[in-house]
PDB file with one MODEL, atoms N, CA, C and O in Angstrom:
MODEL        1
ATOM      1  N   MET A   1       0.833  -1.183  -0.017  1.00  0.00           N
ATOM      2  CA  MET A   1       0.047  -0.037  -0.018  1.00  0.00           C
ATOM      3  C   MET A   1       0.868   1.233   0.005  1.00  0.00           C
ATOM      4  O   MET A   1       1.966   1.250   0.560  1.00  0.00           O
ATOM      5  N   VAL A   2       0.347   2.309  -0.595  1.00  0.00           N
ATOM      6  CA  VAL A   2       1.064   3.599  -0.609  1.00  0.00           C
ATOM      7  C   VAL A   2       0.197   4.635   0.105  1.00  0.00           C
ATOM      8  O   VAL A   2      -1.010   4.747  -0.112  1.00  0.00           O
ATOM      9  N   GLY A   3       0.893   5.395   0.983  1.00  0.00           N
ATOM     10  CA  GLY A   3       0.226   6.440   1.717  1.00  0.00           C
ATOM     11  C   GLY A   3       0.874   7.753   1.363  1.00  0.00           C
ATOM     12  O   GLY A   3       2.098   7.855   1.286  1.00  0.00           O
ATOM     13  N   THR A   4       0.027   8.784   1.142  1.00  0.00           N
ATOM     14  CA  THR A   4       0.525  10.077   0.832  1.00  0.00           C
ATOM     15  C   THR A   4      -0.054  11.094   1.860  1.00  0.00           C
ATOM     16  O   THR A   4      -1.177  10.970   2.347  1.00  0.00           O
ATOM     17  N   LEU A   5       0.773  12.073   2.139  1.00  0.00           N
ATOM     18  CA  LEU A   5       0.340  13.183   2.992  1.00  0.00           C
ATOM     19  C   LEU A   5       0.628  14.413   2.244  1.00  0.00           C
ATOM     20  O   LEU A   5       1.771  14.680   1.873  1.00  0.00           O
ATOM     21  N   THR A   6      -0.428  15.203   2.005  1.00  0.00           N
ATOM     22  CA  THR A   6      -0.207  16.482   1.303  1.00  0.00           C
ATOM     23  C   THR A   6      -0.313  17.628   2.323  1.00  0.00           C
ATOM     24  O   THR A   6      -1.285  17.682   3.077  1.00  0.00           O
ATOM     25  N   ILE A   7       0.621  18.499   2.360  1.00  0.00           N
ATOM     26  CA  ILE A   7       0.694  19.593   3.340  1.00  0.00           C
ATOM     27  C   ILE A   7       0.681  20.907   2.619  1.00  0.00           C
ATOM     28  O   ILE A   7       1.582  21.186   1.828  1.00  0.00           O
ATOM     29  N   HIS A   8      -0.302  21.710   2.864  1.00  0.00           N
ATOM     30  CA  HIS A   8      -0.455  23.043   2.229  1.00  0.00           C
ATOM     31  C   HIS A   8       0.060  24.098   3.262  1.00  0.00           C
ATOM     32  O   HIS A   8      -0.521  24.205   4.342  1.00  0.00           O
ATOM     33  N   LEU A   9       1.058  24.820   2.978  1.00  0.00           N
ATOM     34  CA  LEU A   9       1.695  25.707   3.857  1.00  0.00           C
ATOM     35  C   LEU A   9       1.556  27.169   3.439  1.00  0.00           C
ATOM     36  O   LEU A   9       1.668  27.504   2.259  1.00  0.00           O
ATOM     37  N   HIS A  10       1.313  28.024   4.417  1.00  0.00           N
ATOM     38  CA  HIS A  10       1.374  29.487   4.184  1.00  0.00           C
ATOM     39  C   HIS A  10       2.681  30.014   4.755  1.00  0.00           C
ATOM     40  O   HIS A  10       2.997  29.765   5.918  1.00  0.00           O
ATOM     41  N   ILE A  11       3.454  30.755   3.928  1.00  0.00           N
ATOM     42  CA  ILE A  11       4.769  31.235   4.363  1.00  0.00           C
ATOM     43  C   ILE A  11       4.731  32.794   4.243  1.00  0.00           C
ATOM     44  O   ILE A  11       4.959  33.341   3.164  1.00  0.00           O
ATOM     45  N   PRO A  12       4.455  33.451   5.308  1.00  0.00           N
ATOM     46  CA  PRO A  12       4.308  34.869   5.309  1.00  0.00           C
ATOM     47  C   PRO A  12       5.661  35.574   5.227  1.00  0.00           C
ATOM     48  O   PRO A  12       6.661  35.097   5.764  1.00  0.00           O
ATOM     49  N   GLY A  13       5.670  36.704   4.553  1.00  0.00           N
ATOM     50  CA  GLY A  13       6.869  37.557   4.508  1.00  0.00           C
ATOM     51  C   GLY A  13       7.929  37.167   3.466  1.00  0.00           C
ATOM     52  O   GLY A  13       9.017  37.742   3.461  1.00  0.00           O
ATOM     53  N   CYS A  14       7.644  36.244   2.626  1.00  0.00           N
ATOM     54  CA  CYS A  14       8.626  35.887   1.579  1.00  0.00           C
ATOM     55  C   CYS A  14       8.683  36.915   0.501  1.00  0.00           C
ATOM     56  O   CYS A  14       7.649  37.368   0.011  1.00  0.00           O
ATOM     57  N   ALA A  15       9.888  37.298   0.118  1.00  0.00           N
ATOM     58  CA  ALA A  15      10.058  38.337  -0.845  1.00  0.00           C
ATOM     59  C   ALA A  15      10.538  37.774  -2.236  1.00  0.00           C
ATOM     60  O   ALA A  15      10.694  38.532  -3.193  1.00  0.00           O
ATOM     61  N   SER A  16      10.758  36.468  -2.312  1.00  0.00           N
ATOM     62  CA  SER A  16      11.212  35.815  -3.547  1.00  0.00           C
ATOM     63  C   SER A  16      10.952  34.347  -3.448  1.00  0.00           C
ATOM     64  O   SER A  16      10.711  33.797  -2.374  1.00  0.00           O
ATOM     65  N   LEU A  17      11.008  33.713  -4.622  1.00  0.00           N
ATOM     66  CA  LEU A  17      10.935  32.255  -4.665  1.00  0.00           C
ATOM     67  C   LEU A  17      12.140  31.626  -3.992  1.00  0.00           C
ATOM     68  O   LEU A  17      12.030  30.594  -3.330  1.00  0.00           O
ATOM     69  N   LYS A  18      13.275  32.250  -4.167  1.00  0.00           N
ATOM     70  CA  LYS A  18      14.542  31.716  -3.536  1.00  0.00           C
ATOM     71  C   LYS A  18      14.364  31.743  -2.043  1.00  0.00           C
ATOM     72  O   LYS A  18      14.782  30.780  -1.400  1.00  0.00           O
ATOM     73  N   GLU A  19      13.784  32.754  -1.426  1.00  0.00           N
ATOM     74  CA  GLU A  19      13.595  32.809   0.028  1.00  0.00           C
ATOM     75  C   GLU A  19      12.569  31.689   0.446  1.00  0.00           C
ATOM     76  O   GLU A  19      12.790  30.961   1.414  1.00  0.00           O
ATOM     77  N   LYS A  20      11.500  31.592  -0.284  1.00  0.00           N
ATOM     78  CA  LYS A  20      10.503  30.572  -0.045  1.00  0.00           C
ATOM     79  C   LYS A  20      11.163  29.169   0.029  1.00  0.00           C
ATOM     80  O   LYS A  20      11.004  28.420   0.993  1.00  0.00           O
ATOM     81  N   ARG A  21      11.894  28.877  -1.026  1.00  0.00           N
ATOM     82  CA  ARG A  21      12.526  27.556  -1.080  1.00  0.00           C
ATOM     83  C   ARG A  21      13.560  27.328   0.034  1.00  0.00           C
ATOM     84  O   ARG A  21      13.776  26.209   0.499  1.00  0.00           O
ATOM     85  N   GLY A  22      14.176  28.425   0.432  1.00  0.00           N
ATOM     86  CA  GLY A  22      15.162  28.370   1.512  1.00  0.00           C
ATOM     87  C   GLY A  22      14.521  28.101   2.816  1.00  0.00           C
ATOM     88  O   GLY A  22      15.161  27.551   3.713  1.00  0.00           O
ATOM     89  N   ARG A  23      13.229  28.479   2.977  1.00  0.00           N
ATOM     90  CA  ARG A  23      12.431  28.240   4.186  1.00  0.00           C
ATOM     91  C   ARG A  23      11.816  26.820   4.226  1.00  0.00           C
ATOM     92  O   ARG A  23      11.718  26.215   5.294  1.00  0.00           O
ATOM     93  N   ILE A  24      11.418  26.315   3.093  1.00  0.00           N
ATOM     94  CA  ILE A  24      10.765  24.991   3.109  1.00  0.00           C
ATOM     95  C   ILE A  24      11.732  23.829   2.888  1.00  0.00           C
ATOM     96  O   ILE A  24      11.400  22.681   3.180  1.00  0.00           O
ATOM     97  N   LYS A  25      12.938  24.127   2.370  1.00  0.00           N
ATOM     98  CA  LYS A  25      13.931  23.082   2.123  1.00  0.00           C
ATOM     99  C   LYS A  25      14.358  22.394   3.471  1.00  0.00           C
ATOM    100  O   LYS A  25      14.424  21.166   3.528  1.00  0.00           O
ATOM    101  N   PRO A  26      14.642  23.175   4.540  1.00  0.00           N
ATOM    102  CA  PRO A  26      14.974  22.458   5.830  1.00  0.00           C
ATOM    103  C   PRO A  26      13.819  21.600   6.355  1.00  0.00           C
ATOM    104  O   PRO A  26      14.071  20.552   6.950  1.00  0.00           O
ATOM    105  N   LEU A  27      12.612  21.990   6.164  1.00  0.00           N
ATOM    106  CA  LEU A  27      11.476  21.148   6.579  1.00  0.00           C
ATOM    107  C   LEU A  27      11.468  19.922   5.863  1.00  0.00           C
ATOM    108  O   LEU A  27      11.339  18.866   6.483  1.00  0.00           O
ATOM    109  N   MET A  28      11.601  19.942   4.521  1.00  0.00           N
ATOM    110  CA  MET A  28      11.590  18.748   3.669  1.00  0.00           C
ATOM    111  C   MET A  28      12.705  17.785   4.056  1.00  0.00           C
ATOM    112  O   MET A  28      12.512  16.574   4.167  1.00  0.00           O
ATOM    113  N   ALA A  29      13.911  18.391   4.263  1.00  0.00           N
ATOM    114  CA  ALA A  29      15.051  17.493   4.660  1.00  0.00           C
ATOM    115  C   ALA A  29      14.827  16.855   5.965  1.00  0.00           C
ATOM    116  O   ALA A  29      15.112  15.667   6.115  1.00  0.00           O
ATOM    117  N   ARG A  30      14.326  17.573   6.939  1.00  0.00           N
ATOM    118  CA  ARG A  30      14.028  17.048   8.282  1.00  0.00           C
ATOM    119  C   ARG A  30      12.972  15.944   8.185  1.00  0.00           C
ATOM    120  O   ARG A  30      13.141  14.918   8.844  1.00  0.00           O
ATOM    121  N   LEU A  31      11.938  16.081   7.438  1.00  0.00           N
ATOM    122  CA  LEU A  31      10.951  15.016   7.284  1.00  0.00           C
ATOM    123  C   LEU A  31      11.558  13.784   6.685  1.00  0.00           C
ATOM    124  O   LEU A  31      11.261  12.681   7.144  1.00  0.00           O
ATOM    125  N   ARG A  32      12.392  13.913   5.686  1.00  0.00           N
ATOM    126  CA  ARG A  32      13.074  12.757   5.083  1.00  0.00           C
ATOM    127  C   ARG A  32      13.854  12.063   6.176  1.00  0.00           C
ATOM    128  O   ARG A  32      13.700  10.857   6.370  1.00  0.00           O
ATOM    129  N   ARG A  33      14.666  12.774   6.876  1.00  0.00           N
ATOM    130  CA  ARG A  33      15.557  12.223   7.886  1.00  0.00           C
ATOM    131  C   ARG A  33      14.863  11.582   9.074  1.00  0.00           C
ATOM    132  O   ARG A  33      15.203  10.468   9.472  1.00  0.00           O
ATOM    133  N   GLU A  34      13.896  12.280   9.638  1.00  0.00           N
ATOM    134  CA  GLU A  34      13.150  11.829  10.771  1.00  0.00           C
ATOM    135  C   GLU A  34      12.228  10.669  10.533  1.00  0.00           C
ATOM    136  O   GLU A  34      12.116   9.797  11.395  1.00  0.00           O
ATOM    137  N   PHE A  35      11.557  10.617   9.394  1.00  0.00           N
ATOM    138  CA  PHE A  35      10.468   9.696   9.161  1.00  0.00           C
ATOM    139  C   PHE A  35      10.773   8.738   7.942  1.00  0.00           C
ATOM    140  O   PHE A  35       9.953   7.890   7.590  1.00  0.00           O
ATOM    141  N   ASN A  36      11.946   8.906   7.338  1.00  0.00           N
ATOM    142  CA  ASN A  36      12.348   8.000   6.245  1.00  0.00           C
ATOM    143  C   ASN A  36      11.243   7.904   5.176  1.00  0.00           C
ATOM    144  O   ASN A  36      10.759   6.819   4.854  1.00  0.00           O
ATOM    145  N   LEU A  37      10.866   9.058   4.646  1.00  0.00           N
ATOM    146  CA  LEU A  37       9.833   9.066   3.604  1.00  0.00           C
ATOM    147  C   LEU A  37      10.278   9.955   2.433  1.00  0.00           C
ATOM    148  O   LEU A  37      11.239  10.717   2.533  1.00  0.00           O
ATOM    149  N   SER A  38       9.562   9.830   1.351  1.00  0.00           N
ATOM    150  CA  SER A  38       9.850  10.691   0.188  1.00  0.00           C
ATOM    151  C   SER A  38       9.083  12.035   0.322  1.00  0.00           C
ATOM    152  O   SER A  38       7.925  12.070   0.737  1.00  0.00           O
ATOM    153  N   VAL A  39       9.754  13.097  -0.034  1.00  0.00           N
ATOM    154  CA  VAL A  39       9.136  14.468   0.138  1.00  0.00           C
ATOM    155  C   VAL A  39       9.490  15.285  -1.076  1.00  0.00           C
ATOM    156  O   VAL A  39      10.628  15.247  -1.544  1.00  0.00           O
ATOM    157  N   ALA A  40       8.488  16.056  -1.614  1.00  0.00           N
ATOM    158  CA  ALA A  40       8.708  16.908  -2.756  1.00  0.00           C
ATOM    159  C   ALA A  40       7.728  18.008  -2.700  1.00  0.00           C
ATOM    160  O   ALA A  40       6.626  17.851  -2.176  1.00  0.00           O
ATOM    161  N   GLU A  41       8.137  19.193  -3.268  1.00  0.00           N
ATOM    162  CA  GLU A  41       7.212  20.299  -3.423  1.00  0.00           C
ATOM    163  C   GLU A  41       6.364  19.996  -4.619  1.00  0.00           C
ATOM    164  O   GLU A  41       6.905  19.745  -5.696  1.00  0.00           O
ATOM    165  N   MET A  42       5.057  20.005  -4.487  1.00  0.00           N
ATOM    166  CA  MET A  42       4.198  19.519  -5.580  1.00  0.00           C
ATOM    167  C   MET A  42       3.333  20.586  -6.245  1.00  0.00           C
ATOM    168  O   MET A  42       2.907  20.387  -7.383  1.00  0.00           O
ATOM    169  N   ASP A  43       3.070  21.653  -5.615  1.00  0.00           N
ATOM    170  CA  ASP A  43       2.154  22.647  -6.162  1.00  0.00           C
ATOM    171  C   ASP A  43       2.505  24.025  -5.591  1.00  0.00           C
ATOM    172  O   ASP A  43       3.207  24.150  -4.588  1.00  0.00           O
ATOM    173  N   ARG A  44       1.987  25.051  -6.274  1.00  0.00           N
ATOM    174  CA  ARG A  44       2.203  26.445  -5.863  1.00  0.00           C
ATOM    175  C   ARG A  44       3.652  26.874  -5.971  1.00  0.00           C
ATOM    176  O   ARG A  44       4.096  27.750  -5.228  1.00  0.00           O
ATOM    177  N   GLN A  45       4.389  26.275  -6.878  1.00  0.00           N
ATOM    178  CA  GLN A  45       5.806  26.519  -6.991  1.00  0.00           C
ATOM    179  C   GLN A  45       6.112  27.982  -7.391  1.00  0.00           C
ATOM    180  O   GLN A  45       7.201  28.494  -7.133  1.00  0.00           O
ATOM    181  N   ASP A  46       5.116  28.638  -8.029  1.00  0.00           N
ATOM    182  CA  ASP A  46       5.370  29.997  -8.542  1.00  0.00           C
ATOM    183  C   ASP A  46       4.826  31.086  -7.614  1.00  0.00           C
ATOM    184  O   ASP A  46       4.896  32.269  -7.947  1.00  0.00           O
ATOM    185  N   LEU A  47       4.274  30.691  -6.427  1.00  0.00           N
ATOM    186  CA  LEU A  47       3.768  31.653  -5.469  1.00  0.00           C
ATOM    187  C   LEU A  47       4.754  31.807  -4.321  1.00  0.00           C
ATOM    188  O   LEU A  47       5.262  30.809  -3.809  1.00  0.00           O
ATOM    189  N   TRP A  48       5.024  32.990  -3.923  1.00  0.00           N
ATOM    190  CA  TRP A  48       6.001  33.287  -2.854  1.00  0.00           C
ATOM    191  C   TRP A  48       5.519  32.869  -1.511  1.00  0.00           C
ATOM    192  O   TRP A  48       6.306  32.383  -0.699  1.00  0.00           O
ATOM    193  N   GLY A  49       4.258  33.037  -1.242  1.00  0.00           N
ATOM    194  CA  GLY A  49       3.750  32.874   0.120  1.00  0.00           C
ATOM    195  C   GLY A  49       3.019  31.541   0.400  1.00  0.00           C
ATOM    196  O   GLY A  49       2.403  31.397   1.456  1.00  0.00           O
ATOM    197  N   GLU A  50       3.077  30.601  -0.498  1.00  0.00           N
ATOM    198  CA  GLU A  50       2.426  29.292  -0.319  1.00  0.00           C
ATOM    199  C   GLU A  50       3.274  28.182  -0.897  1.00  0.00           C
ATOM    200  O   GLU A  50       4.077  28.384  -1.808  1.00  0.00           O
ATOM    201  N   ALA A  51       3.076  27.043  -0.357  1.00  0.00           N
ATOM    202  CA  ALA A  51       3.762  25.830  -0.866  1.00  0.00           C
ATOM    203  C   ALA A  51       2.899  24.610  -0.536  1.00  0.00           C
ATOM    204  O   ALA A  51       2.252  24.565   0.510  1.00  0.00           O
ATOM    205  N   VAL A  52       2.897  23.647  -1.414  1.00  0.00           N
ATOM    206  CA  VAL A  52       2.293  22.369  -1.147  1.00  0.00           C
ATOM    207  C   VAL A  52       3.341  21.317  -1.327  1.00  0.00           C
ATOM    208  O   VAL A  52       3.914  21.146  -2.403  1.00  0.00           O
ATOM    209  N   ILE A  53       3.593  20.578  -0.189  1.00  0.00           N
ATOM    210  CA  ILE A  53       4.553  19.526  -0.239  1.00  0.00           C
ATOM    211  C   ILE A  53       3.816  18.199  -0.051  1.00  0.00           C
ATOM    212  O   ILE A  53       2.808  18.146   0.654  1.00  0.00           O
ATOM    213  N   ALA A  54       4.307  17.137  -0.672  1.00  0.00           N
ATOM    214  CA  ALA A  54       3.737  15.817  -0.564  1.00  0.00           C
ATOM    215  C   ALA A  54       4.778  14.896   0.029  1.00  0.00           C
ATOM    216  O   ALA A  54       5.958  14.960  -0.315  1.00  0.00           O
ATOM    217  N   CYS A  55       4.320  14.034   0.932  1.00  0.00           N
ATOM    218  CA  CYS A  55       5.148  12.996   1.558  1.00  0.00           C
ATOM    219  C   CYS A  55       4.536  11.643   1.139  1.00  0.00           C
ATOM    220  O   CYS A  55       3.318  11.476   1.078  1.00  0.00           O
ATOM    221  N   ALA A  56       5.435  10.693   0.856  1.00  0.00           N
ATOM    222  CA  ALA A  56       4.886   9.378   0.509  1.00  0.00           C
ATOM    223  C   ALA A  56       5.631   8.268   1.262  1.00  0.00           C
ATOM    224  O   ALA A  56       6.846   8.348   1.447  1.00  0.00           O
ATOM    225  N   MET A  57       4.915   7.255   1.686  1.00  0.00           N
ATOM    226  CA  MET A  57       5.393   6.104   2.330  1.00  0.00           C
ATOM    227  C   MET A  57       4.802   4.842   1.745  1.00  0.00           C
ATOM    228  O   MET A  57       3.721   4.882   1.157  1.00  0.00           O
ATOM    229  N   VAL A  58       5.498   3.707   1.896  1.00  0.00           N
ATOM    230  CA  VAL A  58       5.003   2.431   1.397  1.00  0.00           C
ATOM    231  C   VAL A  58       5.074   1.396   2.542  1.00  0.00           C
ATOM    232  O   VAL A  58       6.098   1.304   3.220  1.00  0.00           O
ATOM    233  N   ASN A  59       3.950   0.586   2.771  1.00  0.00           N
ATOM    234  CA  ASN A  59       3.901  -0.435   3.765  1.00  0.00           C
ATOM    235  C   ASN A  59       2.856  -1.428   3.397  1.00  0.00           C
ATOM    236  O   ASN A  59       1.964  -1.109   2.611  1.00  0.00           O
ATOM    237  N   SER A  60       2.917  -2.573   3.902  1.00  0.00           N
ATOM    238  CA  SER A  60       1.937  -3.572   3.579  1.00  0.00           C
ATOM    239  C   SER A  60       0.686  -3.446   4.428  1.00  0.00           C
ATOM    240  O   SER A  60      -0.336  -4.064   4.130  1.00  0.00           O
ATOM    241  N   ASP A  61       0.764  -2.651   5.479  1.00  0.00           N
ATOM    242  CA  ASP A  61      -0.387  -2.478   6.399  1.00  0.00           C
ATOM    243  C   ASP A  61      -0.874  -1.011   6.354  1.00  0.00           C
ATOM    244  O   ASP A  61      -0.154  -0.078   6.710  1.00  0.00           O
ATOM    245  N   GLY A  62      -2.123  -0.860   5.901  1.00  0.00           N
ATOM    246  CA  GLY A  62      -2.688   0.473   5.761  1.00  0.00           C
ATOM    247  C   GLY A  62      -2.830   1.243   7.076  1.00  0.00           C
ATOM    248  O   GLY A  62      -2.694   2.465   7.131  1.00  0.00           O
ATOM    249  N   THR A  63      -3.119   0.450   8.161  1.00  0.00           N
ATOM    250  CA  THR A  63      -3.252   1.086   9.516  1.00  0.00           C
ATOM    251  C   THR A  63      -1.924   1.634   9.979  1.00  0.00           C
ATOM    252  O   THR A  63      -1.882   2.711  10.573  1.00  0.00           O
ATOM    253  N   VAL A  64      -0.871   0.950   9.736  1.00  0.00           N
ATOM    254  CA  VAL A  64       0.497   1.422  10.064  1.00  0.00           C
ATOM    255  C   VAL A  64       0.818   2.670   9.313  1.00  0.00           C
ATOM    256  O   VAL A  64       1.340   3.643   9.857  1.00  0.00           O
ATOM    257  N   LEU A  65       0.480   2.618   7.988  1.00  0.00           N
ATOM    258  CA  LEU A  65       0.676   3.838   7.126  1.00  0.00           C
ATOM    259  C   LEU A  65      -0.047   5.063   7.655  1.00  0.00           C
ATOM    260  O   LEU A  65       0.535   6.143   7.759  1.00  0.00           O
ATOM    261  N   ARG A  66      -1.299   4.893   7.984  1.00  0.00           N
ATOM    262  CA  ARG A  66      -2.090   6.001   8.478  1.00  0.00           C
ATOM    263  C   ARG A  66      -1.558   6.564   9.814  1.00  0.00           C
ATOM    264  O   ARG A  66      -1.517   7.777  10.017  1.00  0.00           O
ATOM    265  N   GLN A  67      -1.165   5.680  10.686  1.00  0.00           N
ATOM    266  CA  GLN A  67      -0.594   6.134  11.990  1.00  0.00           C
ATOM    267  C   GLN A  67       0.719   6.824  11.778  1.00  0.00           C
ATOM    268  O   GLN A  67       0.966   7.835  12.435  1.00  0.00           O
ATOM    269  N   SER A  68       1.594   6.348  10.898  1.00  0.00           N
ATOM    270  CA  SER A  68       2.844   6.959  10.582  1.00  0.00           C
ATOM    271  C   SER A  68       2.634   8.367  10.007  1.00  0.00           C
ATOM    272  O   SER A  68       3.285   9.333  10.406  1.00  0.00           O
ATOM    273  N   LEU A  69       1.722   8.437   9.079  1.00  0.00           N
ATOM    274  CA  LEU A  69       1.481   9.761   8.449  1.00  0.00           C
ATOM    275  C   LEU A  69       0.803  10.772   9.416  1.00  0.00           C
ATOM    276  O   LEU A  69       1.034  11.977   9.316  1.00  0.00           O
ATOM    277  N   GLN A  70      -0.010  10.279  10.324  1.00  0.00           N
ATOM    278  CA  GLN A  70      -0.551  11.104  11.358  1.00  0.00           C
ATOM    279  C   GLN A  70       0.527  11.609  12.273  1.00  0.00           C
ATOM    280  O   GLN A  70       0.471  12.753  12.726  1.00  0.00           O
ATOM    281  N   GLY A  71       1.522  10.770  12.559  1.00  0.00           N
ATOM    282  CA  GLY A  71       2.697  11.249  13.312  1.00  0.00           C
ATOM    283  C   GLY A  71       3.438  12.292  12.611  1.00  0.00           C
ATOM    284  O   GLY A  71       3.912  13.210  13.282  1.00  0.00           O
ATOM    285  N   VAL A  72       3.607  12.265  11.282  1.00  0.00           N
ATOM    286  CA  VAL A  72       4.173  13.291  10.484  1.00  0.00           C
ATOM    287  C   VAL A  72       3.463  14.580  10.571  1.00  0.00           C
ATOM    288  O   VAL A  72       4.068  15.647  10.675  1.00  0.00           O
ATOM    289  N   MET A  73       2.092  14.475  10.525  1.00  0.00           N
ATOM    290  CA  MET A  73       1.221  15.622  10.639  1.00  0.00           C
ATOM    291  C   MET A  73       1.482  16.387  11.966  1.00  0.00           C
ATOM    292  O   MET A  73       1.688  17.600  12.013  1.00  0.00           O
ATOM    293  N   LYS A  74       1.451  15.547  13.051  1.00  0.00           N
ATOM    294  CA  LYS A  74       1.559  16.120  14.385  1.00  0.00           C
ATOM    295  C   LYS A  74       2.942  16.781  14.538  1.00  0.00           C
ATOM    296  O   LYS A  74       3.031  17.866  15.112  1.00  0.00           O
ATOM    297  N   TRP A  75       4.019  16.155  14.039  1.00  0.00           N
ATOM    298  CA  TRP A  75       5.341  16.708  14.128  1.00  0.00           C
ATOM    299  C   TRP A  75       5.471  17.975  13.378  1.00  0.00           C
ATOM    300  O   TRP A  75       6.124  18.914  13.833  1.00  0.00           O
ATOM    301  N   THR A  76       4.833  18.026  12.178  1.00  0.00           N
ATOM    302  CA  THR A  76       4.939  19.222  11.351  1.00  0.00           C
ATOM    303  C   THR A  76       4.251  20.385  12.036  1.00  0.00           C
ATOM    304  O   THR A  76       4.802  21.484  12.089  1.00  0.00           O
ATOM    305  N   GLU A  77       3.037  20.160  12.569  1.00  0.00           N
ATOM    306  CA  GLU A  77       2.309  21.220  13.290  1.00  0.00           C
ATOM    307  C   GLU A  77       3.095  21.755  14.455  1.00  0.00           C
ATOM    308  O   GLU A  77       3.107  22.960  14.706  1.00  0.00           O
ATOM    309  N   ALA A  78       3.773  20.837  15.194  1.00  0.00           N
ATOM    310  CA  ALA A  78       4.533  21.264  16.418  1.00  0.00           C
ATOM    311  C   ALA A  78       5.877  21.843  16.102  1.00  0.00           C
ATOM    312  O   ALA A  78       6.345  22.659  16.896  1.00  0.00           O
ATOM    313  N   ASN A  79       6.544  21.515  15.039  1.00  0.00           N
ATOM    314  CA  ASN A  79       7.920  21.902  14.846  1.00  0.00           C
ATOM    315  C   ASN A  79       8.239  22.878  13.696  1.00  0.00           C
ATOM    316  O   ASN A  79       9.333  23.438  13.628  1.00  0.00           O
ATOM    317  N   TRP A  80       7.248  23.069  12.788  1.00  0.00           N
ATOM    318  CA  TRP A  80       7.521  23.991  11.712  1.00  0.00           C
ATOM    319  C   TRP A  80       7.025  25.407  12.085  1.00  0.00           C
ATOM    320  O   TRP A  80       5.821  25.646  12.176  1.00  0.00           O
ATOM    321  N   THR A  81       7.976  26.338  12.298  1.00  0.00           N
ATOM    322  CA  THR A  81       7.646  27.631  12.842  1.00  0.00           C
ATOM    323  C   THR A  81       7.845  28.729  11.813  1.00  0.00           C
ATOM    324  O   THR A  81       7.733  29.894  12.196  1.00  0.00           O
ATOM    325  N   ASP A  82       8.121  28.479  10.581  1.00  0.00           N
ATOM    326  CA  ASP A  82       8.338  29.450   9.550  1.00  0.00           C
ATOM    327  C   ASP A  82       7.026  29.919   8.897  1.00  0.00           C
ATOM    328  O   ASP A  82       7.047  30.776   8.014  1.00  0.00           O
ATOM    329  N   GLY A  83       5.929  29.380   9.315  1.00  0.00           N
ATOM    330  CA  GLY A  83       4.657  29.796   8.722  1.00  0.00           C
ATOM    331  C   GLY A  83       3.520  29.014   9.343  1.00  0.00           C
ATOM    332  O   GLY A  83       3.659  28.473  10.440  1.00  0.00           O
ATOM    333  N   ASP A  84       2.410  28.952   8.658  1.00  0.00           N
ATOM    334  CA  ASP A  84       1.213  28.241   9.107  1.00  0.00           C
ATOM    335  C   ASP A  84       0.881  27.028   8.201  1.00  0.00           C
ATOM    336  O   ASP A  84       1.118  27.031   6.993  1.00  0.00           O
ATOM    337  N   VAL A  85       0.348  26.049   8.828  1.00  0.00           N
ATOM    338  CA  VAL A  85      -0.165  24.865   8.086  1.00  0.00           C
ATOM    339  C   VAL A  85      -1.635  25.241   7.740  1.00  0.00           C
ATOM    340  O   VAL A  85      -2.436  25.454   8.650  1.00  0.00           O
ATOM    341  N   ILE A  86      -1.982  25.320   6.479  1.00  0.00           N
ATOM    342  CA  ILE A  86      -3.340  25.598   6.045  1.00  0.00           C
ATOM    343  C   ILE A  86      -4.216  24.377   6.074  1.00  0.00           C
ATOM    344  O   ILE A  86      -5.348  24.409   6.557  1.00  0.00           O
ATOM    345  N   GLU A  87      -3.662  23.274   5.536  1.00  0.00           N
ATOM    346  CA  GLU A  87      -4.405  21.998   5.437  1.00  0.00           C
ATOM    347  C   GLU A  87      -3.485  20.846   5.232  1.00  0.00           C
ATOM    348  O   GLU A  87      -2.436  20.965   4.598  1.00  0.00           O
ATOM    349  N   MET A  88      -3.904  19.671   5.800  1.00  0.00           N
ATOM    350  CA  MET A  88      -3.142  18.429   5.574  1.00  0.00           C
ATOM    351  C   MET A  88      -4.138  17.355   5.271  1.00  0.00           C
ATOM    352  O   MET A  88      -5.217  17.257   5.854  1.00  0.00           O
ATOM    353  N   LYS A  89      -3.696  16.516   4.281  1.00  0.00           N
ATOM    354  CA  LYS A  89      -4.660  15.435   3.817  1.00  0.00           C
ATOM    355  C   LYS A  89      -3.885  14.114   3.678  1.00  0.00           C
ATOM    356  O   LYS A  89      -2.800  14.073   3.098  1.00  0.00           O
ATOM    357  N   ILE A  90      -4.469  13.043   4.222  1.00  0.00           N
ATOM    358  CA  ILE A  90      -3.865  11.753   4.104  1.00  0.00           C
ATOM    359  C   ILE A  90      -4.663  10.930   3.095  1.00  0.00           C
ATOM    360  O   ILE A  90      -5.893  10.946   3.127  1.00  0.00           O
ATOM    361  N   GLU A  91      -3.961  10.187   2.172  1.00  0.00           N
ATOM    362  CA  GLU A  91      -4.655   9.270   1.288  1.00  0.00           C
ATOM    363  C   GLU A  91      -3.895   8.000   1.262  1.00  0.00           C
ATOM    364  O   GLU A  91      -2.681   8.010   1.063  1.00  0.00           O
ATOM    365  N   ILE A  92      -4.603   6.835   1.467  1.00  0.00           N
ATOM    366  CA  ILE A  92      -4.022   5.510   1.386  1.00  0.00           C
ATOM    367  C   ILE A  92      -4.609   4.790   0.167  1.00  0.00           C
ATOM    368  O   ILE A  92      -5.825   4.713  -0.008  1.00  0.00           O
ATOM    369  N   THR A  93      -3.705   4.268  -0.669  1.00  0.00           N
ATOM    370  CA  THR A  93      -4.227   3.503  -1.844  1.00  0.00           C
ATOM    371  C   THR A  93      -3.489   2.119  -1.943  1.00  0.00           C
ATOM    372  O   THR A  93      -3.772   1.332  -2.846  1.00  0.00           O
TER     373      THR A  93
ENDMDL
END
């Protein structure tokens, strides 16, 4: 099974795309390192103040996938201080 977590972020005060990427890049690297999952910026690449990143995991148990991705959600809300989390969505297929 494949689980994906989509995180829509609001990043206030960005003056350029370079600054935006500089602020979300550490988040993406930390998620990769802490949770051993794939992470990429998926949408809103041309907007300075928003980003959508997607995280993906694979496991044979859907319940384990959901619990793991919920842990990623909680960690992101608690530890990402460069902006606001607008929305998070988990999908298991």
